Backbone as XML, in Angstrom:
<?xml version="1.0"?>
<chain id="A" units="angstrom">
  <residue number="1" name="THR">
    <atom name="N" x="23.406" y="14.157" z="-0.768"/>
    <atom name="CA" x="24.055" y="14.551" z="0.591"/>
    <atom name="C" x="23.510" y="13.406" z="1.498"/>
  </residue>
  <residue number="2" name="VAL">
    <atom name="N" x="24.163" y="13.645" z="2.698"/>
    <atom name="CA" x="23.836" y="12.746" z="3.772"/>
    <atom name="C" x="22.330" y="12.786" z="4.107"/>
  </residue>
  <residue number="3" name="LYS">
    <atom name="N" x="21.726" y="14.010" z="4.155"/>
    <atom name="CA" x="20.210" y="14.115" z="4.661"/>
    <atom name="C" x="19.574" y="13.197" z="3.600"/>
  </residue>
  <residue number="4" name="LYS">
    <atom name="N" x="19.841" y="13.380" z="2.368"/>
    <atom name="CA" x="19.118" y="12.641" z="1.362"/>
    <atom name="C" x="19.134" y="11.216" z="1.353"/>
  </residue>
  <residue number="5" name="LEU">
    <atom name="N" x="20.445" y="10.778" z="1.784"/>
    <atom name="CA" x="20.810" y="9.296" z="2.049"/>
    <atom name="C" x="19.971" y="8.817" z="3.134"/>
  </residue>
  <residue number="6" name="ASN">
    <atom name="N" x="19.820" y="9.558" z="4.389"/>
    <atom name="CA" x="19.112" y="9.321" z="5.627"/>
    <atom name="C" x="17.631" y="9.045" z="5.179"/>
  </residue>
  <residue number="7" name="VAL">
    <atom name="N" x="16.971" y="9.968" z="4.418"/>
    <atom name="CA" x="15.713" y="10.003" z="3.990"/>
    <atom name="C" x="15.394" y="8.607" z="3.038"/>
  </residue>
  <residue number="8" name="SER">
    <atom name="N" x="16.148" y="8.288" z="2.355"/>
    <atom name="CA" x="16.220" y="7.014" z="1.357"/>
    <atom name="C" x="16.278" y="5.949" z="2.269"/>
  </residue>
  <residue number="9" name="PHE">
    <atom name="N" x="17.214" y="5.807" z="3.061"/>
    <atom name="CA" x="17.431" y="4.722" z="3.949"/>
    <atom name="C" x="16.100" y="4.593" z="4.910"/>
  </residue>
  <residue number="10" name="GLY">
    <atom name="N" x="15.552" y="5.606" z="5.360"/>
    <atom name="CA" x="14.460" y="5.511" z="6.144"/>
    <atom name="C" x="13.036" y="4.990" z="5.388"/>
  </residue>
  <residue number="11" name="ASN">
    <atom name="N" x="13.247" y="5.158" z="4.271"/>
    <atom name="CA" x="12.087" y="4.941" z="3.317"/>
    <atom name="C" x="12.250" y="3.471" z="2.696"/>
  </residue>
  <residue number="12" name="LEU">
    <atom name="N" x="13.358" y="2.888" z="2.953"/>
    <atom name="CA" x="13.782" y="1.597" z="2.239"/>
    <atom name="C" x="12.808" y="0.551" z="2.375"/>
  </residue>
  <residue number="13" name="ALA">
    <atom name="N" x="12.227" y="0.131" z="3.449"/>
    <atom name="CA" x="11.324" y="-0.880" z="3.675"/>
    <atom name="C" x="10.164" y="-0.800" z="2.776"/>
  </residue>
  <residue number="14" name="GLY">
    <atom name="N" x="9.435" y="0.364" z="2.881"/>
    <atom name="CA" x="8.397" y="0.662" z="2.124"/>
    <atom name="C" x="8.684" y="0.532" z="0.631"/>
  </residue>
  <residue number="15" name="ASP">
    <atom name="N" x="9.770" y="1.315" z="0.107"/>
    <atom name="CA" x="10.080" y="1.182" z="-1.312"/>
    <atom name="C" x="10.275" y="-0.271" z="-1.674"/>
  </residue>
  <residue number="16" name="VAL">
    <atom name="N" x="11.022" y="-1.016" z="-1.076"/>
    <atom name="CA" x="11.232" y="-2.402" z="-1.438"/>
    <atom name="C" x="9.990" y="-3.254" z="-1.454"/>
  </residue>
  <residue number="17" name="MET">
    <atom name="N" x="8.974" y="-2.957" z="-0.496"/>
    <atom name="CA" x="7.860" y="-3.736" z="-0.473"/>
    <atom name="C" x="6.989" y="-3.324" z="-1.768"/>
  </residue>
  <residue number="18" name="ILE">
    <atom name="N" x="6.968" y="-2.218" z="-2.244"/>
    <atom name="CA" x="6.359" y="-1.828" z="-3.405"/>
    <atom name="C" x="6.938" y="-2.467" z="-4.631"/>
  </residue>
  <residue number="19" name="SER">
    <atom name="N" x="8.288" y="-2.309" z="-4.717"/>
    <atom name="CA" x="9.024" y="-2.709" z="-5.913"/>
    <atom name="C" x="8.898" y="-4.323" z="-5.857"/>
  </residue>
  <residue number="20" name="ALA">
    <atom name="N" x="9.176" y="-5.034" z="-4.888"/>
    <atom name="CA" x="9.128" y="-6.458" z="-4.836"/>
    <atom name="C" x="7.698" y="-7.044" z="-5.162"/>
  </residue>
  <residue number="21" name="GLY">
    <atom name="N" x="6.615" y="-6.163" z="-4.543"/>
    <atom name="CA" x="5.277" y="-6.689" z="-5.030"/>
    <atom name="C" x="4.990" y="-6.450" z="-6.447"/>
  </residue>
  <residue number="22" name="ALA">
    <atom name="N" x="5.482" y="-5.319" z="-6.968"/>
    <atom name="CA" x="5.389" y="-5.107" z="-8.495"/>
    <atom name="C" x="5.991" y="-6.094" z="-9.373"/>
  </residue>
  <residue number="23" name="VAL">
    <atom name="N" x="7.187" y="-6.714" z="-8.933"/>
    <atom name="CA" x="7.991" y="-7.493" z="-9.722"/>
    <atom name="C" x="7.212" y="-8.936" z="-9.679"/>
  </residue>
  <residue number="24" name="CYS">
    <atom name="N" x="6.982" y="-9.245" z="-8.329"/>
    <atom name="CA" x="6.231" y="-10.629" z="-8.206"/>
    <atom name="C" x="4.835" y="-10.770" z="-8.735"/>
  </residue>
  <residue number="25" name="TYR">
    <atom name="N" x="3.997" y="-9.801" z="-8.561"/>
    <atom name="CA" x="2.676" y="-9.939" z="-8.831"/>
    <atom name="C" x="1.977" y="-9.104" z="-9.989"/>
  </residue>
  <residue number="26" name="LEU">
    <atom name="N" x="2.611" y="-8.125" z="-10.417"/>
    <atom name="CA" x="2.019" y="-7.076" z="-11.474"/>
    <atom name="C" x="2.423" y="-7.193" z="-12.867"/>
  </residue>
  <residue number="27" name="GLY">
    <atom name="N" x="3.541" y="-8.065" z="-13.150"/>
    <atom name="CA" x="3.996" y="-7.870" z="-14.319"/>
    <atom name="C" x="3.031" y="-8.346" z="-15.455"/>
  </residue>
  <residue number="28" name="ALA">
    <atom name="N" x="2.190" y="-9.261" z="-15.398"/>
    <atom name="CA" x="1.326" y="-9.701" z="-16.514"/>
    <atom name="C" x="0.047" y="-8.632" z="-16.625"/>
  </residue>
  <residue number="29" name="PHE">
    <atom name="N" x="-0.306" y="-7.686" z="-15.872"/>
    <atom name="CA" x="-1.364" y="-6.984" z="-16.037"/>
    <atom name="C" x="-1.238" y="-5.683" z="-16.754"/>
  </residue>
  <residue number="30" name="ILE">
    <atom name="N" x="-2.146" y="-5.027" z="-17.017"/>
    <atom name="CA" x="-2.288" y="-3.927" z="-17.912"/>
    <atom name="C" x="-1.653" y="-2.697" z="-16.956"/>
  </residue>
  <residue number="31" name="SER">
    <atom name="N" x="-1.445" y="-1.480" z="-17.463"/>
    <atom name="CA" x="-0.879" y="-0.472" z="-16.761"/>
    <atom name="C" x="-1.841" y="0.128" z="-15.762"/>
  </residue>
  <residue number="32" name="GLU">
    <atom name="N" x="-3.139" y="0.278" z="-16.159"/>
    <atom name="CA" x="-4.024" y="1.017" z="-15.161"/>
    <atom name="C" x="-4.255" y="0.015" z="-13.996"/>
  </residue>
  <residue number="33" name="TYR">
    <atom name="N" x="-4.292" y="-1.145" z="-14.109"/>
    <atom name="CA" x="-4.370" y="-2.136" z="-13.033"/>
    <atom name="C" x="-3.305" y="-1.890" z="-12.139"/>
  </residue>
  <residue number="34" name="ARG">
    <atom name="N" x="-2.046" y="-2.212" z="-12.579"/>
    <atom name="CA" x="-0.908" y="-2.019" z="-11.801"/>
    <atom name="C" x="-0.767" y="-0.618" z="-10.971"/>
  </residue>
  <residue number="35" name="LYS">
    <atom name="N" x="-1.097" y="0.486" z="-11.628"/>
    <atom name="CA" x="-1.272" y="1.739" z="-10.899"/>
    <atom name="C" x="-2.372" y="1.612" z="-9.766"/>
  </residue>
  <residue number="36" name="ASP">
    <atom name="N" x="-3.368" y="1.062" z="-10.034"/>
    <atom name="CA" x="-4.417" y="0.924" z="-8.886"/>
    <atom name="C" x="-3.963" y="0.023" z="-7.849"/>
  </residue>
  <residue number="37" name="VAL">
    <atom name="N" x="-3.310" y="-1.049" z="-8.105"/>
    <atom name="CA" x="-2.928" y="-1.901" z="-7.093"/>
    <atom name="C" x="-1.751" y="-1.147" z="-6.233"/>
  </residue>
  <residue number="38" name="ILE">
    <atom name="N" x="-0.910" y="-0.538" z="-7.010"/>
    <atom name="CA" x="0.253" y="0.079" z="-6.180"/>
    <atom name="C" x="-0.248" y="1.068" z="-5.431"/>
  </residue>
  <residue number="39" name="SER">
    <atom name="N" x="-1.264" y="1.907" z="-5.762"/>
    <atom name="CA" x="-1.827" y="3.025" z="-5.007"/>
    <atom name="C" x="-2.554" y="2.334" z="-3.992"/>
  </residue>
  <residue number="40" name="LYS">
    <atom name="N" x="-3.119" y="1.309" z="-4.037"/>
    <atom name="CA" x="-3.757" y="0.414" z="-2.817"/>
    <atom name="C" x="-2.646" y="0.168" z="-1.751"/>
  </residue>
  <residue number="41" name="TRP">
    <atom name="N" x="-1.603" y="-0.352" z="-2.240"/>
    <atom name="CA" x="-0.548" y="-0.843" z="-1.490"/>
    <atom name="C" x="-0.054" y="0.389" z="-0.709"/>
  </residue>
  <residue number="42" name="ARG">
    <atom name="N" x="0.177" y="1.547" z="-1.288"/>
    <atom name="CA" x="0.657" y="2.820" z="-0.747"/>
    <atom name="C" x="-0.340" y="3.284" z="0.373"/>
  </residue>
  <residue number="43" name="GLU">
    <atom name="N" x="-1.580" y="3.006" z="0.263"/>
    <atom name="CA" x="-2.510" y="3.439" z="1.222"/>
    <atom name="C" x="-2.360" y="2.618" z="2.644"/>
  </residue>
  <residue number="44" name="GLN">
    <atom name="N" x="-2.145" y="1.165" z="2.128"/>
    <atom name="CA" x="-2.003" y="0.334" z="3.383"/>
    <atom name="C" x="-0.532" y="0.554" z="4.127"/>
  </residue>
  <residue number="45" name="LEU">
    <atom name="N" x="0.245" y="0.988" z="3.340"/>
    <atom name="CA" x="1.643" y="1.290" z="4.051"/>
    <atom name="C" x="1.395" y="2.647" z="4.893"/>
  </residue>
  <residue number="46" name="LYS">
    <atom name="N" x="0.648" y="3.544" z="4.456"/>
    <atom name="CA" x="0.315" y="4.700" z="5.185"/>
    <atom name="C" x="-0.443" y="4.359" z="6.571"/>
  </residue>
  <residue number="47" name="ILE">
    <atom name="N" x="-1.295" y="3.527" z="6.441"/>
    <atom name="CA" x="-2.390" y="3.089" z="7.571"/>
    <atom name="C" x="-1.325" y="2.354" z="8.497"/>
  </residue>
  <residue number="48" name="ASN">
    <atom name="N" x="-0.406" y="1.450" z="8.080"/>
    <atom name="CA" x="0.486" y="0.699" z="8.867"/>
    <atom name="C" x="1.680" y="1.506" z="9.429"/>
  </residue>
  <residue number="49" name="ASN">
    <atom name="N" x="1.865" y="2.820" z="9.065"/>
    <atom name="CA" x="3.011" y="3.528" z="9.478"/>
    <atom name="C" x="4.302" y="3.038" z="8.847"/>
  </residue>
  <residue number="50" name="VAL">
    <atom name="N" x="4.255" y="2.424" z="7.510"/>
    <atom name="CA" x="5.583" y="1.981" z="7.033"/>
    <atom name="C" x="6.061" y="3.252" z="6.265"/>
  </residue>
  <residue number="51" name="PRO">
    <atom name="N" x="7.241" y="3.836" z="6.449"/>
    <atom name="CA" x="7.584" y="4.930" z="5.371"/>
    <atom name="C" x="8.049" y="4.478" z="4.084"/>
  </residue>
  <residue number="52" name="PHE">
    <atom name="N" x="7.790" y="5.388" z="3.146"/>
    <atom name="CA" x="7.987" y="4.917" z="1.755"/>
    <atom name="C" x="8.158" y="6.297" z="0.982"/>
  </residue>
  <residue number="53" name="SER">
    <atom name="N" x="8.905" y="6.212" z="-0.122"/>
    <atom name="CA" x="9.097" y="7.432" z="-0.916"/>
    <atom name="C" x="7.669" y="7.605" z="-1.918"/>
  </residue>
  <residue number="54" name="GLU">
    <atom name="N" x="7.393" y="8.809" z="-2.018"/>
    <atom name="CA" x="6.008" y="8.920" z="-2.886"/>
    <atom name="C" x="6.320" y="8.434" z="-4.405"/>
  </residue>
  <residue number="55" name="ASP">
    <atom name="N" x="7.597" y="8.624" z="-4.776"/>
    <atom name="CA" x="7.748" y="8.039" z="-6.137"/>
    <atom name="C" x="8.463" y="6.653" z="-6.383"/>
  </residue>
  <residue number="56" name="ALA">
    <atom name="N" x="8.161" y="5.852" z="-5.066"/>
    <atom name="CA" x="8.731" y="4.580" z="-5.320"/>
    <atom name="C" x="8.353" y="3.817" z="-6.402"/>
  </residue>
  <residue number="57" name="SER">
    <atom name="N" x="9.320" y="3.138" z="-7.041"/>
    <atom name="CA" x="8.827" y="2.223" z="-8.331"/>
    <atom name="C" x="9.971" y="1.228" z="-8.287"/>
  </residue>
  <residue number="58" name="VAL">
    <atom name="N" x="9.892" y="0.202" z="-9.140"/>
    <atom name="CA" x="10.914" y="-0.703" z="-9.430"/>
    <atom name="C" x="12.012" y="-0.026" z="-9.917"/>
  </residue>
  <residue number="59" name="ILE">
    <atom name="N" x="11.879" y="1.122" z="-10.881"/>
    <atom name="CA" x="12.987" y="1.531" z="-11.452"/>
    <atom name="C" x="13.707" y="2.516" z="-10.431"/>
  </residue>
  <residue number="60" name="SER">
    <atom name="N" x="12.920" y="3.262" z="-9.525"/>
    <atom name="CA" x="13.792" y="4.147" z="-8.583"/>
    <atom name="C" x="14.404" y="3.343" z="-7.430"/>
  </residue>
  <residue number="61" name="THR">
    <atom name="N" x="13.939" y="2.023" z="-7.135"/>
    <atom name="CA" x="14.375" y="1.331" z="-5.951"/>
    <atom name="C" x="15.483" y="0.373" z="-6.498"/>
  </residue>
  <residue number="62" name="LEU">
    <atom name="N" x="15.252" y="-0.284" z="-7.600"/>
    <atom name="CA" x="16.151" y="-1.214" z="-8.030"/>
    <atom name="C" x="16.938" y="-0.998" z="-9.185"/>
  </residue>
  <residue number="63" name="GLY">
    <atom name="N" x="16.622" y="0.024" z="-9.991"/>
    <atom name="CA" x="17.261" y="0.388" z="-11.131"/>
    <atom name="C" x="18.646" y="1.013" z="-10.994"/>
  </residue>
  <residue number="64" name="ASP">
    <atom name="N" x="19.427" y="0.914" z="-12.154"/>
    <atom name="CA" x="20.806" y="1.474" z="-12.226"/>
    <atom name="C" x="20.729" y="2.629" z="-13.364"/>
  </residue>
  <residue number="65" name="PRO">
    <atom name="N" x="20.528" y="3.934" z="-13.014"/>
    <atom name="CA" x="20.329" y="4.607" z="-14.099"/>
    <atom name="C" x="21.096" y="4.670" z="-15.245"/>
  </residue>
  <residue number="66" name="VAL">
    <atom name="N" x="22.631" y="4.468" z="-15.103"/>
    <atom name="CA" x="23.609" y="4.282" z="-16.292"/>
    <atom name="C" x="23.086" y="3.205" z="-17.072"/>
  </residue>
  <residue number="67" name="LYS">
    <atom name="N" x="22.757" y="1.985" z="-16.534"/>
    <atom name="CA" x="22.444" y="0.839" z="-17.268"/>
    <atom name="C" x="21.159" y="1.075" z="-18.001"/>
  </residue>
  <residue number="68" name="ILE">
    <atom name="N" x="20.149" y="1.658" z="-17.389"/>
    <atom name="CA" x="18.856" y="1.839" z="-18.021"/>
    <atom name="C" x="19.030" y="2.960" z="-19.030"/>
  </residue>
  <residue number="69" name="ARG">
    <atom name="N" x="19.804" y="3.979" z="-19.029"/>
    <atom name="CA" x="20.067" y="4.946" z="-20.044"/>
    <atom name="C" x="20.713" y="4.372" z="-21.370"/>
  </residue>
  <residue number="70" name="SER">
    <atom name="N" x="21.591" y="3.313" z="-20.978"/>
    <atom name="CA" x="22.359" y="2.607" z="-22.281"/>
    <atom name="C" x="21.287" y="1.731" z="-22.996"/>
  </residue>
  <residue number="71" name="TRP">
    <atom name="N" x="20.482" y="1.160" z="-22.047"/>
    <atom name="CA" x="19.383" y="0.319" z="-22.665"/>
    <atom name="C" x="18.376" y="1.258" z="-23.683"/>
  </residue>
  <residue number="72" name="ASN">
    <atom name="N" x="18.118" y="2.335" z="-23.151"/>
    <atom name="CA" x="17.370" y="3.446" z="-24.062"/>
    <atom name="C" x="18.121" y="3.788" z="-25.251"/>
  </residue>
  <residue number="73" name="VAL">
    <atom name="N" x="19.405" y="4.005" z="-24.940"/>
    <atom name="CA" x="20.186" y="4.581" z="-26.253"/>
    <atom name="C" x="20.052" y="3.282" z="-27.252"/>
  </residue>
  <residue number="74" name="CYS">
    <atom name="N" x="20.042" y="2.160" z="-26.837"/>
    <atom name="CA" x="20.134" y="0.915" z="-27.817"/>
    <atom name="C" x="18.821" y="0.542" z="-28.283"/>
  </residue>
  <residue number="75" name="GLY">
    <atom name="N" x="17.833" y="1.409" z="-27.865"/>
    <atom name="CA" x="16.353" y="1.205" z="-28.432"/>
    <atom name="C" x="15.394" y="0.548" z="-27.714"/>
  </residue>
  <residue number="76" name="LEU">
    <atom name="N" x="15.678" y="0.128" z="-26.317"/>
    <atom name="CA" x="14.685" y="-0.385" z="-25.423"/>
    <atom name="C" x="13.537" y="0.662" z="-25.217"/>
  </residue>
  <residue number="77" name="PRO">
    <atom name="N" x="12.486" y="0.292" z="-25.166"/>
    <atom name="CA" x="11.465" y="1.428" z="-24.714"/>
    <atom name="C" x="11.632" y="2.072" z="-23.315"/>
  </residue>
  <residue number="78" name="THR">
    <atom name="N" x="11.156" y="3.093" z="-22.973"/>
    <atom name="CA" x="11.514" y="3.714" z="-21.840"/>
    <atom name="C" x="10.419" y="3.640" z="-20.676"/>
  </residue>
  <residue number="79" name="ASP">
    <atom name="N" x="9.420" y="2.863" z="-21.046"/>
    <atom name="CA" x="8.105" y="2.604" z="-20.205"/>
    <atom name="C" x="8.783" y="1.636" z="-19.029"/>
  </residue>
  <residue number="80" name="GLU">
    <atom name="N" x="7.944" y="1.620" z="-17.773"/>
    <atom name="CA" x="8.379" y="0.973" z="-16.605"/>
    <atom name="C" x="8.432" y="-0.486" z="-16.760"/>
  </residue>
  <residue number="81" name="VAL">
    <atom name="N" x="7.511" y="-1.126" z="-17.644"/>
    <atom name="CA" x="7.456" y="-2.570" z="-17.757"/>
    <atom name="C" x="8.609" y="-3.023" z="-18.496"/>
  </residue>
  <residue number="82" name="SER">
    <atom name="N" x="9.104" y="-2.249" z="-19.585"/>
    <atom name="CA" x="10.274" y="-2.645" z="-20.368"/>
    <atom name="C" x="11.607" y="-2.545" z="-19.676"/>
  </residue>
  <residue number="83" name="ILE">
    <atom name="N" x="11.745" y="-1.676" z="-18.847"/>
    <atom name="CA" x="12.924" y="-1.324" z="-17.984"/>
    <atom name="C" x="12.646" y="-2.611" z="-16.759"/>
  </residue>
</chain>
């Protein structure tokens, strides 16, 4: 709906910051550390009044659901790092 698109557009800056940071800095680390760092980034976004989606992730921001599903059907794991 238009309302949902407006909310997504309003959260775009924060969502892209989280996703870009994850791609650039967190790929080599273990899952627990990545979650901790992203949590700290979210805290900083809140402090600085940068809007973001609570479920912001690389997959939700940059992923194509149809492609991701086809990768899963072909046997690629479904975890966030693999996608």
